[in-house]
N, C-alpha and C positions, 0 to 999 in steps of 0.2 A: 504493500500500500504506500509506503514511504517513497519507493521508486517511482510509482505512478504520480504522486503529488509533486515530486521534484521535476519529473518530465513534463507534467502539465504546466508548472510554473515557467519552465524554460520555453516551452512552445508558446505560452501566452505572451511572454516578453518578446519573442521573435516575431510572432504574428502581429502584435501591436506595433512593434517597431516598423515592420514592413508597411502596414496600413498607414502609420503616421507619416512615413517618408512620402508615400504616394499622395496623401492629403496635403502635406506641406508643399510638395512640388506642384500640385494642382493649384493651390492658393497663390503661390509665387507666380505661376504662369498666368493666372487670371489677372493679378495685379499688374504685371508687366504689360500684358496685352492692353488692358484698360488705360494704362498710362500712355502707351504709344498711340492709342486711338485718340486720346484727349489732346495730345500735343502735336499729332501729325499734321493736321490742317493749319494749326497756328504756326508751326515751324516752316511749312511750305510757303505760307503767305509772307511771313517776316523775312525769309530768305529771298523770296522773289523781290521784295522791296529793296533789300540790301544789294542785290545784284544789279538793280537799275540805277544805283547811285554812282555818279561819276563827278567828283568835285571839280575836276579840271575842265569838264565840258559843260555840264548843265547843273542847275541847282537840284537838290533832292526832290523838292516838290514838283519842279518842272519836269524832271525825268519821269516821275510817277504819272503826271498828267499828260505826258507826251509833248510838252512845250520845250522850246529851246531857250537857252540862257539869254539870247538877244532880246527876247520879248519879255522875259521876267528876270531882271537883275537879281543876282544872288543876295546882295547886301540889303535889298529891300523886301525880301520874302519873309513870311512868318514861318519859322522853322520848328515850331513846337509840336504840332499834332498833324498826323496824316490819317485821313479817313479811307485809306485804301482797303482795309479789312473791315470786318463786322464789329470791330472793337478799336478803340483809339490806339495809335502807335506813337510813342514818344521818341523824339530825336534828341540826342545829346551830342555836343561837340566838345572835343578835348584838344588842348594845345599839346605841344611836344613835351611840356613839363607836367603833363597830367593835371592841368588846371581846367575846370569846366568853364565853358564860355557862357556868360549870363545871357539867356534868351528870354523872349516873352513867354511868361507862364512857367518858367523853370523854378519858381519859388515853391513848386509842389514838392521838391526834394530839398531837405535841409542839408546843411553842411555835413552832418554826420551820415546822412543817407548817401550822399555822393561818395563818401569814402568806400562804401560797399559796392560802388559801380565803377571803380578804377578800371581802365581798359586792360591793364595787365592781368586782371582776374578772369577775363573772358577771351574768346577766340571768334573766328568767323563761323563757328557752329553754335546754334542756339543752346543756351544753358539757363537753368532756373536759378534765381538768386532771391534771397529774402532781404527786402529793404524796408526797415522799420517793421511794421506789422503786416506788410503786403508782400506778395510774391510776384516776381516779374520774369518773363522770358526775355533774355538779353542776348544780343548778337553784335559783334563788332563788324563794321564795314571795313573793307580793305583799306590799308593805310595809304592815303594820298595827300600830299602836302598842298595846302591852299592858303594863300595869304590875302587878307583883305576882308574877311568876314566881319561885319559890323555887329557887335553885341548889343544887348538891350541898354547897356550903359554908354553907347555911342563910340566905344573903343573898337579899333580894328585888331582882329586876332588872326594869328597863323594857325590854321587847323591841321592837326595830324591824324586824329581818329574821330570817326563818327560811331555812334551807338544807336541801336534801335531797341526799344523796350515796349512790351505790352503786358498788361496786368493779367495774371493767370491765377489770382487768389481763389476764384470760384472753382477752378479745376483742381487746385491743390486741396481745397477744402473737401471736394468730392473724393479725392484720393485718400484723404485722412479718414473720411467716413467709411470708405471701402476697406481700408486697412483695419479699422476697428471691427467692422463686420466680419472680415476674414479671420481676424484674431479670435474673436468670440466664437465664430463657427469652428475655428481650428481647435479651441479648447473643448468644445462639445464633441467635435470629431475625435479628439484624443480619448475622451471617455468612451465614446462608441467603439473606437479601435481596440481599447483594452477589453471591453465587453465582447466584441467580436473575436478578438484573439483568444479569450477564454473559451468562447463557444467553439471556435475552430479547433482549439487544442483538445477539448473534450471529444469532439467528433473524430479527430485524428487518432485519439487513443482508444476509441471504441473497438476497431478491428484488432488493435494490438492486444487489448485486454481480452477480447474474445479468443484470439489466437493463443494467448498465454494460458487461458483457462482450458481451452481444448487440449493444449499440449500437456498441461498438468493432468487433465483427465485421461489423456491418452497414455501417459507414462504410468499413471495409477492402474488403469485397466490392463495395460500390457504386463505390468508387474504381477497383478493378480492372476492373469491368464497363464503366465509362465510359472508362477508358484505352484499351481495345481498339478501339472504334469511332473514338475521337479519333485514335488512331495511324493507323488505316487512312485516315481522311479526310485527315490531314496528309500521309501518304506519297503518296496519289493526287493531292492538290492540287499537291504539289511536282513530280510527274511531268507534270502538265498545264502547269505554268509553264515546264518545260524546252522545250516545243514550242509556243510562242505562235502559230506560223503554222499549226498543225493546225486542221482543221475539227472541228466537233462530231461529225460522223459518224466521223472517224478516231479520236477519243478517247471514243467513246460507251461503251466498256467501262469506262474509268476513271471517267467521270461516273456510270455506272450503279452502280458499286461505292460511290462517294461517297454517292449518294442512298440506297442500301440501308442503309449504315451510319448515315446521318443519321436514317432512319426507325427503325432499331433503337434508336438513342440516344434518340430522342424517345419511343418506347414505354417504354424503361427509365426515363427521367426522369418520365414520367407515372405509372408504377407506384410509383416512389419517393415522389412527391408524394402519391399516394393513401394509401400506408401511413403517411407522416409525419403527414398530417392525421387519419387514423384513430387513430393513437397519442395525439395530443393532443386527441381528441374535437372537432376542428374540422369534421369532415366529417359532415354530417347527411343522413339519408335523406329523400327527397321522397315520402312515402307518399300514395297515392291509390288509389281503386278501379280495378282492372285485371282483364283476363281472362288468367289465367296460361297457359291452354292455347294461346291465340293467340300468346303470346310464345315458347312452346316450339316451335310449328310454324314461326314466322318464323325462329328460330335454326337449326332443322333445314334449312329451305329455303336459308338463307344458306350453310350448310356443305356442301350437296349438291354444288355445283360442285367444291369442293376435294376431296371424297371421290371423285368421278368421275375427276378428274385423276390420282389415285393408284390408281385401279382398286379402290376400296373400296366395298362395299355399305353404305349408310346407311339403316337401317330405323327407323321410329318408330311408337309406339302411344300415343295420348293420349286420356284421358277428356275429355269436354266437356259442359257448361261447367265451368270452375274459377274462380269469382270470388275475388278476393284483394285485400287492402289492402297494397300494397307499393310499393317504388321500382322502376318499370319499367326504367329505364336500368341500374340495378345488377344486377337479375336477368338482364337481357339479357347483361351483361358476364360474369356468373357462368356462364351456360349456354354462351356462346361459348368461354370459357376451357376448360371441361371437354370440350366437343366437339372443340375444336382439338387438345387433348392426345391425345384418343382417336384421332383421325385421324392425327396426326403420328407416333405410335408403333405404328401398325398397318401391317403390310406389305401389299404389293399382293395383291389377292384376298381380303383379310380382311373382317370384318363388324363394323360398329358399330351397336348396337341401343339405341334410346332409348325408355324406357317411362315414362309419366307417369300416376299414379293419384291419384284424389281420395278422401280419407277424411273422417271426420266433422269433424275440426278441423284437418286438415293435408293437404298435397299432397306426394307423394313422387316424385322423379325418379330413375330408375336408368339409368346410361349404362354399357353393357358393350361391351368390344371384344375382339378376338382378337389383340391385339398382343403385344409382347415382354414385357409384365408388369414387375413391380418386385420386386427381390430383398428377402428378409425383413429384411436389415440396413438397407435404405434406406427401407422402408415407414414407420417411425415418424417420419421426418424430411421426408416429402414436402411438408408444409405449412410448413416452415421457409423463411425468406427466403434466396434465392440458393443453396438446396441443390440439388445435382445428383448423381445416382448416376453418370452418365457425362458429365462436364463437356464433353469434346471433342465428343461427338455432339450434345449439347443446344445448344451454341453454334452448331454447324454448322446445326442446324435453326432457329436464330433465336430460341431461347428466352432469357428473362431470369432465370428462377428466381424470379419474383415472382407468376406467375399463380395458383398454388394458394394462396399466402399471401393474396392479395387475395380469391380465391373463398371461403376460409374466413371472412375478415372479413365479407364480404357476407352469407353464410348466418347467421353468429352475430348480426350486427346486426339481422337480421330475426327473431331468436328461434329460428332453426333450427339444423340440424347438417349436417355433411358428413363423410363417412368413405370410406376406400378399402379394398377387399379385392382383393389381387392376389398372384400367384405368378409367379416368373420363367418366361418362355416360355409362360405359360398365360393371358395376358390380364389385364385389370383391370376391376373393377366399382366405379363411383362411386355412392354413395347420398347423395341430398340430400333432407332433410326440411324443409319450410317451413310455418309456421302460416298458416292462411287469414286 
């Protein structure tokens, strides 16, 4: 239990971490895309205005309006606001000493604000800057010296740098709100990720827990099944040692019991080895072209003698030919297991019928008996390992509880299916479908 708790905690942390990384990445992606969408049009417009400015040829306003400098002298133009965009664009002029030129309306920026707008802080690509309690998108026009610009104070200035600014406080406020929403959503998402990680960890551990429980049950059942024949062999061997002067004929019954239990144990070990190899995918099928109808007939003929000894009628109907690519030995084992069970649990005077039919892409075998049948509560478990509806009777018959489990593995490894239809005291029908 401690191991499962530790594993669940580790899986929960890993799953939550993965989900959190995905959520954070998604939030960052949404924020970046939204930011680009908000500033894309603004940057295009302000960059377009910047590209039209040529101090040496025309005034900024004239260039934007498509007028020449001859019709609109630079020193007489109002250079504060440009209504080229859907929002005001502010122009600032700087001397080579980074002194702002006083222009009409420039009092909107205080001296302290202007320190935040020094040209050295910006480039020809738009950049966001906080000036006072407002946010601006700022871009420097290309450096072009121009002498003779008349400032608002009537002084002529030599211009080195122009700047364009537009207020983006509304967009920044929107981004801040989006950030808060994403942060709050991320915290909720983190809680959800932890809960989802815990849920996924539990779901992931379910098959492991079931597999471990089945393994423990398998080991327990195998130990129990092996202990019985070993105990019989040990007891009978001790009885033989008590009378070392007896002949083989005198102790033939004890020897026969030892041999019978040894064979039973060998069969059980063989079944366990088959299932263990199948579980680890170490057991491969040797597929080759075969005649499936011939295998069915051979298995029926092999079981005829056993059926006659019990006074059972064994009848078969087989289509021919049925070519197939499969493992002949494993299919032989499958059919013998099913026929052996049918004969074993059919009383004297009963009938076992085997019908094999060929279809377009598959072959179907039906084995029907008039035996004791299987109770409804036992039917879902007949393919479980070591499962017995009547343990005492089955052990007396020499079964190991592995036959149908192996039969199911053989059918499924061939890409086929096996199922049972039975009612108590009304016989059993086994249906096996195998692809050609």
